[in-house]
Every structure is written in C-alpha cells, then in structure tokens.
C-alpha positions, 0 to 999 in steps of 0.5 A: 515525512510519513508514507501512506502505501499500497502494496500488492501481492504477486501471487494472490489478489491481495492488497494492503494498505499501510503507513510508515516514517520509513517506506524503504525498511518497511517494504523490505520488512514486509517482504521478508516476512517480518509482518504477520498480516501480510506473510501468507501473501508474499512477495509483493510489489509497492505499486502507490505510495504518497508523502506527508509531513505530519504523522496524523495526515498520513493515518487520515489518508491511509483511513480513506484510501481503505474506505469504498471512496478511497479503493475508487479513487486509487482504480482511477488513479491507477487505471494503467497498472489495473489494465496491464494487470489483467 
C-alpha cells in the first residue's frame, strides 16, 4: 500500500502533505527531526491519511490535496477537527 498523509504541527500553524509506503516509520522520522522540510515545526500529529494500492494514484492524490480544491476538500472532510482546534 501507498499512503497520502497530512501532518499538523502542534506548536505552529503548519501542515505537511506527503506520500510514503510505510506510514508508521515515516511519521516517526518526521517527529524525530529526520525530515529537513518539517524539522523546524516539530512535533506533529497525524490528522489524516488515505491508502492507495498503486504508487501513482497516491502521488496524484497528494498533488490534488496540495491544490486549492484539495485544501477545500480537506477543510470540509476534517470540519470537526478544525472546529475543535480553534
């Protein structure tokens, strides 16, 4: 399986969208500071993920979720999370 995931920084207003084949290990790497692009925003919570059988489908979905329409979709999909966070 290939996973598309969204991380939310606990200390700053920062979201990270990524793709991986091993979600558990990748999440540990992010929180251990092993990912350069997310290191300044530690620690993270995993707030959303989707699983795809094909790698190409996961990367297409990642690209969509990073777009304006994708972000709108996520706001609607995670409405309760956004409401409870405020």
